[in-house]
N, C-alpha and C positions, 0 to 999 in steps of 0.2 A: 669641622674636624674631620669632614668625609676626606675634604680635598686635602689638608693638611698630611692624613694619611695616607691617600695615594701617590704623593708626593714622596713618603718617606720612604714607602712599599718601592714605588717605580726607579729610588735612585737604588734603594737591595738590590732591588733585580737588574739594575743595569752591571751594576760593581761586581756579582754573580756572573752574568755573561762575561766578562771580563777574564774572571778567574776559569771560567768552564767553557772548552771550545770542543771542536771534535778534535781538536788533535790533541785533547789532554785523551778522552778516549783512544784513539788512536792515533802512535805519536809517532813523529818523524822514522823515518827510517835509517837506521843504524847500519853502515858496512864494515865488515870485520872478515880481512880476509878469503874476501869474495863471497861473502855469504850476508846476508839485507837478513837483518831482524826488525820487527816493525813491532815497538811493545805495542798490547792489547789490556784498557782498562775497564772498570764499572765505576761508577760514579753516584756517588745518591748524595741530593742538595735538600736541605731544611730550611725557608725563608718562615721568620714570625713577625709581626708590627704590632703597633698598636696605641692610641690616644684616649686621651680625657680632653674635651673639653668646658671651658670656664671653670678654672681650675678657687682664684682667686681673682677677686677684680684687677691685677696686673699681669696673672700669668691665665691669656686666654685658651690654649693647649699644650699641651706635652705628650710627646709621644719619643718611639722609640721600633728601632728592628734590630733584628738580627738575623747572622745566614751562615749554616753549617755547610762544608764538603766533605763527605770519604770519598779518598779515590783508590781502590785496592786492585790493583796490579792483577790481571788474571792469565794471561799469554801472550809469547810472541809466535806472529805469523812468521816462518823461515821459506826464506827462498836462497835456493842451493841449487845448482844448476840445473835449472829452468823448472825445480819440481817444487813446488810451494806445499808445509806444510803448518799443522799448529801444532807446538808446545806448547801444554797447558803451566800452570805452573801451581804445584798441590801447594796450597799450604793451609794453613790448619785455625780458625782467625779463632783468640781467644774472647773470656765473658766482654772484654769491653769492645773490641771491635763488632759483637754482637749487639753488645746495648748500643752503640752510636748507629749500628745502619739501622733501629729502629725507632732515631729519631725523629725522621722524616714524620712517620706515617701516626709520631704519638703527641705531635703536634699541631695536625691536622685535627685531632681527637677536642686539644684541648680547644684551637680555635673552634671549633666547633659547637663545642659547650659556653665557650664565653658567648659567641655568637648570638645562642639562645637564652642564654640570661642577660643579656643584652635589653634584647629582643621583647622579654616576659618582664625584665623593669621595666619598659619602655610602656608596656599596654598595661601595667598596671598603676602609670603615675597619670592617664589619657580617666 
């Protein structure tokens, strides 16, 4: 089972890497009327996966994985007449934004709890 779960998570991580890159955090420069604007964002990612083996005589493995990404624009780096400034984007996140930003930490805690339960169950079987 460990090999199958590793493959699931490996594929999910690869897809996550395709979506998130340094170009996402610091975006491509935009030139407008001689002023260069470079967008800067914060990215939060979460990844979860798991599986079970020996479900039935015909199915020896079942598993799944998922990932989530939250991109929040933070500021623009402004280059004008040789001067560089940072212009923050003022935003007031709503409750949904706050909840989404908590997901990666919550997923980590859940995975840890599941691993502890599985380890305890394996210990009881012996």
